[in-house]
C-alpha positions in Angstrom: 9.2 -12.2 11.9 10.1 -15.0 9.4 11.7 -14.7 5.9 9.7 -16.5 3.1 11.6 -19.1 1.0 12.8 -16.6 -2.2 14.3 -15.2 1.1 12.7 -11.2 -0.2 9.8 -10.8 2.5 7.7 -8.3 0.4 6.4 -5.6 3.0 3.5 -4.3 2.6 2.4 -0.6 3.0 -0.9 0.4 3.1 -3.0 3.2 3.6 -5.7 6.0 3.3 -4.5 9.0 0.8 -2.1 11.3 1.6 -1.0 9.4 4.9 2.7 9.0 4.0 2.6 5.5 2.3 5.3 6.7 -0.3 7.4 8.8 1.9 7.9 5.8 4.4 8.4 3.3 1.1 11.2 5.1 -0.2 13.2 6.3 2.9 12.9 2.5 4.0 13.9 1.1 0.8 17.1 3.7 1.1 17.1 2.4 4.7 17.2 -1.3 4.2 19.9 -0.8 0.3 17.1 -1.9 -0.7 14.1 -1.3 -3.7 10.2 0.1 -3.5 7.7 -0.5 -5.9 5.7 3.1 -6.3 1.8 2.9 -6.6 1.0 2.6 -10.4 -2.1 5.0 -9.8 0.0 8.1 -9.4 1.8 7.7 -13.0 -1.5 6.1 -14.0 -3.1 9.2 -13.4 -0.4 11.7 -14.7 -0.2 9.5 -17.9 -4.1 9.9 -18.1 -4.3 13.0 -17.2 -7.6 12.2 -15.2 -8.8 9.7 -12.5 -9.5 6.3 -12.8 -13.4 5.1 -13.8 -14.0 1.1 -12.7 -13.6 -0.2 -15.4 -9.5 0.7 -15.3 -8.8 -0.8 -11.7 -8.2 -3.9 -12.1 -5.9 -2.8 -15.1 -3.9 -0.5 -12.2 -3.9 -4.1 -9.3 -2.1 -5.9 -12.6 0.3 -4.0 -13.4 1.1 -3.1 -9.3 1.8 -6.7 -9.4 3.7 -6.6 -12.1 5.6 -3.9 -10.8 6.1 -5.6 -7.9 7.0 -8.9 -8.8 9.8 -7.5 -11.4 10.9 -5.6 -7.8 11.2 -8.2 -6.5 13.8 -10.2 -8.7 16.4 -7.4 -7.7 14.8 -6.6 -3.9 17.6 -7.4 -1.5 16.1 -9.3 1.4 12.8 -6.5 2.0 10.9 -5.7 -0.8 8.5 -2.6 0.1 5.5 -2.1 -1.4 3.5 1.5 -1.5 0.1 -0.3 -1.6 -1.4 -3.6 -3.2 -4.6 -4.6 -4.9 -6.5 -5.0 -1.7 -6.3 -0.8 -1.8 -7.6 -0.9 -5.2 -10.2 -3.1 -4.5 -10.7 -1.3 -1.5 -11.4 2.2 -3.5 -13.5 0.7 -6.2 -15.6 -0.3 -3.2 -15.5 2.9 -2.0 -16.5 4.7 -4.9 -18.3 2.5 -7.1 -19.9 0.5 -4.1 -18.5 -2.8 -5.8 -15.2 -4.8 -6.4 -14.9 -6.5 -9.8 -14.1 -10.1 -9.8 -11.0 -10.2 -11.4 -10.1 -7.5 -8.9 -11.0 -8.8 -6.0 -9.7 -12.2 -6.9 -6.1 -9.9 -7.2 -6.9 -8.7 -3.6 -7.2 -12.0 -1.9 -4.1 -12.6 -3.0 -2.5 -10.9 -0.1 0.8 -12.4 0.4 3.0 -10.1 2.3 5.1 -11.2 5.1 4.5 -7.4 7.2 1.9 -5.5 6.6 1.9 -2.1 7.4 -1.0 0.7 7.5 0.2 4.4 7.7 -2.2 6.1 9.9 -3.8 9.3 8.8 -2.4 11.6 11.6 -0.3 13.8 10.1 -1.5 17.2 7.5 -4.1 16.2 4.8 -2.7 17.5 1.5 -4.8 17.7 -1.7 -2.8 17.1 -4.8 -5.3 17.9 -7.7 -6.5 14.6 -9.3 -6.5 11.7 -6.9 -7.4 13.3 -3.9 -10.8 13.9 -2.2 -11.0 15.0 1.6 -9.6 14.7 5.4 -13.2 13.0 6.3 -12.9 10.3 3.0 -9.1 9.5 4.6 -10.7 8.9 7.5 -13.7 6.4 6.1 -11.3 4.4 3.9 -8.3 4.3 7.4 -11.7 3.0 9.2 -12.7 0.3 5.8 -8.6 -0.6 5.7 -8.9 -1.9 9.2 -11.8 -3.3 9.3 -11.3 -5.3 5.9 -7.6 -6.4 7.6 -9.0 -7.5 10.5 -12.2 -9.6 8.7 -9.7 -10.6 6.7 -7.4 -12.4 9.2 -4.3 -10.2 7.7 -2.2 -9.4 11.1 -1.0 -5.4 10.9 0.8 -2.5 12.5 -0.4 0.8 12.6 2.5 3.3 12.2 2.1 6.7 13.6 3.8 9.7 14.3 6.3 11.5 12.0 8.7 9.7 9.2 11.9 9.1 12.1 8.8 7.8 14.0 7.8 5.6 11.8 10.7 4.4 10.5 12.3 3.7 14.7 8.7 1.1 14.5 9.2 -0.2 11.7 13.2 -0.8 12.5 11.8 -2.3 16.0 9.3 -4.5 13.7 11.9 -6.1 11.5 14.4 -6.9 13.9 12.5 -8.6 16.1 12.6 -12.7 16.0 
């Protein structure tokens, strides 16, 4: 793995709902003694007490990126990013059948050293406001893989429980 010029490798952790992104991001940050960027969408839903509307999507993605940029200034070697604008754009496509032009621009800037995709192989757990169903989770996973492939973005699928996923990432990050 090549380190970026600034010395902090931004690691994108993508995946469908309830696939372990947050758990993995936090565990990796602890393992590598660095910081991670939680998914802003969760905070948005809690604060607003509602699911986002189409006109919220660009602001959600922009806030996610701003928090990522701020965290990059204090990160050590790696910055683990629990979702990116690409996922926000993908969910816009799922729910509204289109992606706002400003959001599409943010999603096109997928500038990460490594892109990891969490497999939807654990139990699906509803959480009230955000989660849809196992069927939607599987559909989003397929759409994500298709999108990454179409854009020529290399990715690694992480499967299994947390220790298995951690081992997969550790092996990947140790590679030259």
